[in-house]
N, C-alpha and C positions, 0 to 999 in steps of 0.2 A: 352812548350806550345803545340807543336805538339802531344806529348804523351797525354796531358790532353784532347785534342780534339779527338784523335783517340780512346780513351777508351769509348767514347760515341757513336761512329759510328755504331758498330754492334748492341748494345742494342737498339739504337734509330730506326734504320732501321727495325730490327726484330719486335720491338713493333708496328711500323707503318704498317708492312706487315700483322699483324693480322686483320687490317681493310680490306685488300685484301680478307682474309678468310671469315670474318663474313658478309661482304657485298654480297658475293656470295649467302649465305643463305638468306639474306634480299631480294635480287633481285628475286631469283627463287621462294622462298616460300611466301614472303610477297607481292611481286609486280607482278611477271610474271605468272608462271605456276600454282601455287596452287590456286590463286583466279579464274583463268579460269577453272581449273579442278573441283573445288568444285561447282562453280555456274552452270557448265554444268551438273554435277551429281545430284545436289540437286534441280535445277530448279528455285530457288529463291535467291535473294541477301541477305535477312535478315540472312540466315545461316552464311554467311561469316562475316557479321557485328557483329553478336553475338559471333562468335568464336574469332575474333580479340580482341573484347572488353573484353571478359572473360579472355583471356590469359594475356592481359596487366594488368588488375586489379589484377589477381593472382600474377603476378610478382611484381606489385607495393606494395602489402601487405608484400612481403618477402624482398624487397630491403633494408629497414632500417636494418633488421637483417644481411643481407649480407654485408652491409657497416660496421657494428660492427665487423663482423668476420674479415674483411680486416684490420681494425684498431687495433684489440686486439690480434689476434692469430699469426700474422707474417707468415701466410700461404696463402697470396693472390694468388700467382702464382699456388699453388697446387689446390686451389678451382677453379681457372680459367680453369686449365686443366680438372678437373673433370666435370665441367658444360659444357665445350665444347664437351667432349666425349659423355656425355649423350644427348646433342643436336643432335649429329651426329647419334647416335643409333636410336633415335626416328624418325629422318628424313629418315633414311634408311628404316624404316618400312613402310613409306608412299607408297612405291612401291609394297606392297603386299596386299593391300585391295582397293576395290572400293566402300565400304560401307560408305555413307556420315557420319554416326554417328561415326564410327571407325576413319575415317579421321579427324573429328573435335576433337576427343579425343587426337589422336596422335599430331595434330597441336597445341593444347593448351599446352600439356606437352613439346613438342619441343620448342615452343616459350618461355615458362617459363624459361627453362634452357638457351636458347639463351640470353634472356634479363638479366638473372642473371650473365651470363659470362661477359656482358658488364660492370657491376659494378666493377668486379675484374680487367678487362682490363683497364678501365679508372683510377683505383686506382694505377696502375703500371706506369702511365705517369711520376710522379716525380722521379722514379728510372731509367727510360729509357732515360730521357733527363734533363739537367740542366734548371733552370728557363728561361734563355735567349733563349733556343732552344725549349721550349715546344710549342710555337705557330707554329714553323716550323714543329715539330714532328706531331702535331695535323693536320696541313694542308697536310703534306705528307701522313698521314694515310688516310685522306679523299680522297685524289687523288688516292692512291693505291687501295682503296676500289672500286672506280668506274672503275679503270683500270681492276680490277679483273672481274667485271661484263662484260666488253667489251671482255675480253679474253675468258671467260667461256661460254657466251651466244651462240656463234657459235657451240661449241661442244655439248651443251645441246640441241640446236635446231636440230642438226644432229641426236641425239639420239631420239628426239621427232618424227622426220619424219621417221626414220628407224625402231624404235622398239615400238613407241607409247609413250603416256604421262607418264604412270606409272613408267617406268625405269628411267625417268629424275631425280627423287628424290634420288635414290641410287647413281647415278653418281655424283649428287651435294654433297652428303655426303662424297664421296671420295675426291672431290676437296677441300671441307671445311677442312678435316683432313690434307691433304697434305700442304695446305697453312698455317695451324696453327703451323706447326713444328718449324719454325724459332723462334717464341716467346717461345715455350716450351723449347728450348735448349739454347737460347742466351740472354734472358732477365733475369737479376738477381731477386731473391726473394726480396720482400719488407720487410725490417726489422722494428721491433717496439721495443721501449725501454724495456717494461716489458710484453712479450708475455703471453697470457692466453690460457688455454685449451678450446677446443670446448665445449660449453654448450648450451642446448636449452634455458636456462634461458636468454641468451643474447638477444633472440628475444623480450622478454618482457622488458628487460632493455633498449634495443635500442628504442623500441616504446615509452617508458616513456621519453627517451632523445629527441626523435623526437618531441613528444608533447610539451615538455618543450621548445625546440628550436622554435617550431611554436608559442608558447605563447609569446616568446621573440621577434618574428619578427617585431611587431609594433615598437620596439625600434631600429630596423635596417631597415628603410623604403626603402633604396636603394636595399638591398638584397630581401626584400619582393616583391618589384615591379619587380625585375629581375626574381624571381621564378614564379611570376604570369604571366609576359609577356612571359617567356619561355614556360609556360604551354599552353597558347593560341596559340602561334606560332607552337609548336610541335603538338598540336591537329590538326591544319590545315594541317601541313606537313604530319603527319602520315596518315591522311585520304586520302590525295592526293596520297601518295605512295601505300597504300593498294588498292585503286580503280582505279589507272591510266590505267592499261591494260584493265580492264573490261569496264571502261568508253570509252576508245578509240575504243574498239571492238563494243560496243553497239551504239555509236553515229555516228562513221564514217565508220564502217564496212570494215576496210582494211583486206587483206588476212593475213593468219598466218605469212608468211614470212615478209610482210611489218610491221606487228605488232611488231615482234622481232627487226626489223631494227630501228623502232622508239625508242624502249627501249634502244637499243645499242647506238643510237645517243645521247639520253639524258644522259646516263652514260658516254659516251666519253666526252661530254661537262662538266659534273660534275667533271671528272678527271682534266680537265684544270682549272675549277673554284676552285677546291680544292687546287691546287698548288698556284694559285693567292691568295686565301683566307688565306693560311698560311703566305704568305708575307705581305698581308694587315693587318692581325691581329697584327703583330709586328710593322708595320709602323703607323697605324692609331688607334689601340686599338681594343680589341676584342668586347667590348660592342657596340662601334660605328658600327662595321661591322654587328653585330647581328641586330641592328636597321635597317640598310640598307636592310638586308635580309628580314625582316618582311614587310617593305614598298614595296619592289620589289615583294614579294609573293602576297600581297593583290592586287597590280596592275595586276599581271599575272593572277590571278583568274578571273578578269573581262573579260580579253580576252579569256581565256581558256573556260569559261562557255558559252560565247555568240557568238563566231565566228563560222560561218557556213563553213569556208574555212579550209580544212585539213592542207594545207601548213602553214597557219597562226597559227593554233593550234600547229603543230610540232615546228615551229620557236619559239613560245612563251615558250613551254616546254623546249627547248634546251637552251634558253637564260635565261629568268627570273626564270623559275622553277628550272633548274639545278643549277643556281647560288644560289638561296634561300636554296636549300637542302645542298649544299656543305658548304656555309658560316655559316649556322646554326649549323651544326655538328662541324665545325672547331672552330668557335668563342664561341659556348656555353660552351664547356668543359674547354676552356682556361679561360673564364670569371669566371667559378666556381672555378678553381684553384686559381685565383687571390683573390676571396672572402674568400677562406677556409684557416684556419691555417694548416700548414703542418702536424701536428700531428693528425688532425681530418679530413684529406682529404677524407678518406673512408666514414665517417659519412656524410660529406657534399655531397659527390656523392650519398649517400643513399637518402638524402633529395631531391637532384637534380633528381635522378632516380625516386623517388616517384612522383614528379610532372610530369616527362616525361611519365611514364607508365600510370598514371591516366588520361593523356590527350587522352582519347579514346572516348569521348562523340561524337565527330564529325563523327567517323567511323560508329557508330551505327545509328546515325541520318541520315547519308548519305544513308545507306541501306534502311531505312524506306521511306525516301523521294523519292529515286530512284524507289522503288516498287510502290509508290502511285502516284507520279507526274512526274517522269522522271529524267534522269541523269543530264541534264543541270541545272535544278532547284536545284538538290542536290549539284552540284559543286558550284553553285552560293552562297549557304549558307556559304561556307568556307571563303568568303570575310570578314565576321564579326569577327571570331576569329583571323584571320591574322591582321586585323586592330586594334583590341583591344590589341593584343600582341605588336604591334608597339608602341602604345600610352604608354603602361605600361613600355616598355623598355626605351623610351625617358624619362619618369619620373625617372627611375632608374639612368640613366646617369646624370640627373640634380641634384639628391640628393646624388650621390655617393661622399663620402669624398675625398678630394684632397690628393694625396700622394706626 
């Protein structure tokens, strides 16, 4: 028994540690420095909204194809390594231009490969941990991701203060690469029964399969409501993540150091919530935890949008906001694994990723409302998708077949 347990230890931890790597990219590029950098250079919020929306739609269109590659070629880890390295290269290039158009181009391409890498990463979960440990592995990954942000933010902030904002992205690329190495070396490749060679025709084949799956979703109402609820929930979450630093700067006007401290506090809290979420996923069920995350997020938006007190804002972000983020990422992928047949896990993650990446309506609308009416009004709009997501997830739980 000891031998059986120990053989999972290194792959499981190495798989989870990739969350440490990719969340560094997410924090610096999607939440902290790039949104501040681009809005300062461009002078308007809509540029950031359009860039994030465009990158996610592009990734969403490709994700079904990437899921098919994972299921059919037996080269999931190889594709993960390639997409990670391409993300790092384009991120490194951020440091060498201040032209807003060039930055938007680099951002869209880097984000495309970043989101693509997550499909391959999630598809490796079944080979990194046995079913009984997958909730724990997912929670550990979430926690390590936010721990990575807490560890890296002080170093990145020091670079920002000493050398300026542009070098921040090159340093972040180095951290991303270094933290990815454990998965590259210690997680086994995913094997498939009858591997096929890479073919571009897979893209069309997989889209036909996705459309056929979508046509069949009415016969699986629990899965349909889960995907719909997850779409609305992640739309609200993605928007909050993209705009959190810009919102905090524009509404409360803290100094640069306090702004980074707020983000570090939120990520430190998310680290703790991630560990607890992994435990609660196994104890109470992943879908139940996802429902709780949606309800807490909707309630948190009410406080975040309307409180004039900076301390209440930070407290709400550290408690309700951080919990909702950690629980959603932890419970969402575990729920999907429970819905998906093992042999089609890549395809299901492709469909899951499609709904996740297409949930970018909120970010673009946020930028428009922020420019026209103000940031508080823009954040208040997010109560709606979070609430709709919660209701649909409750419906999924009620209709889910008993096992």
